[in-house]
C-alpha positions in Angstrom: -23.7 50.5 -9.9 -26.0 49.9 -12.8 -29.2 48.4 -11.4 -29.5 44.7 -12.2 -27.2 45.2 -15.2 -26.0 41.6 -15.7 -27.0 38.6 -13.7 -24.2 36.6 -11.9 -24.0 32.8 -11.6 -25.5 32.0 -8.2 -23.0 29.2 -7.5 -20.1 31.7 -7.7 -21.7 34.0 -5.2 -22.7 31.2 -2.8 -19.1 29.9 -2.9 -17.8 33.4 -2.0 -20.3 33.6 0.9 -19.2 30.2 2.2 -15.6 31.5 2.5 -14.6 32.8 6.0 -14.9 36.5 6.7 -12.7 38.4 9.1 -13.2 41.5 11.3 -11.1 43.4 13.7 -12.9 43.7 17.1 -11.7 46.7 19.1 -13.3 47.6 22.4 -11.8 50.3 24.6 -11.7 50.2 28.4 -13.5 53.0 30.3 -10.3 55.0 30.5 -9.9 54.7 26.7 -7.0 52.3 26.8 -7.5 49.1 24.7 -9.4 46.4 26.5 -10.2 44.0 23.6 -8.3 43.9 20.3 -8.9 40.7 18.4 -8.9 39.4 14.8 -12.2 37.3 14.5 -13.1 34.8 11.8 -16.8 34.1 11.2 -18.9 32.3 8.5 -22.2 33.1 7.0 -24.8 30.3 7.5 -28.4 29.7 6.3 -27.8 31.6 3.1 -30.8 32.0 0.8 -29.6 34.0 -2.3 -32.4 35.9 -4.0 -30.3 37.4 -6.8 -26.9 38.7 -7.8 -25.7 41.2 -10.4 -22.7 42.9 -11.8 -22.2 45.9 -13.9 -20.5 49.3 -14.3 -20.0 51.2 -11.1 -18.3 54.1 -9.5 -16.7 54.5 -6.0 -16.8 57.6 -3.8 -15.1 57.9 -0.4 -16.5 60.3 2.2 -14.8 62.0 5.1 -15.0 60.1 8.4 -14.4 61.3 12.0 -11.6 58.7 12.6 -9.8 57.4 9.6 -9.1 59.8 6.7 -10.3 57.3 4.0 -11.6 60.1 1.8 -8.0 61.2 1.2 -7.2 57.8 -0.5 -7.3 58.0 -4.3 -9.5 55.6 -6.2 -7.1 54.3 -8.8 -9.0 51.5 -10.4 -12.3 49.6 -9.8 -11.7 45.9 -10.3 -15.3 44.7 -10.2 -18.7 45.3 -8.7 -21.3 42.9 -7.3 -24.7 43.5 -5.8 -26.6 40.7 -4.2 -29.8 40.2 -2.2 -29.8 37.4 0.3 -31.1 36.2 3.6 -28.3 35.0 5.8 -27.1 34.5 9.3 -23.7 35.6 10.7 -22.4 32.6 12.6 -20.5 32.8 15.9 -17.0 34.1 15.6 -13.7 32.5 16.5 -10.8 34.5 17.8 -7.9 34.0 15.3 -5.5 36.3 17.1 -5.7 38.3 20.4 -3.5 41.4 20.0 -3.6 42.1 23.7 -1.7 38.9 24.5 1.2 39.9 22.3 
């Protein structure tokens, strides 16, 4: 991405950081069977935004040992954003436990 190409409105970035984030938490058992498989929601807290920028960018996917993401074609880049912030990842909340069915 172009370095500090165009500054972005701080309120827009702070609003997006206030929205909930999700992650898939997968922890295998010692015999490699699934032990924990959960969808977890968390929020960022104590956000201090130092700056945010947008601009032209490119995307390159590299080979990975597990998912073959580098085989996916990059069809279109919708937008790019770079920000610098101090923040805390809040405690998570289990939205769905896949092991319970």
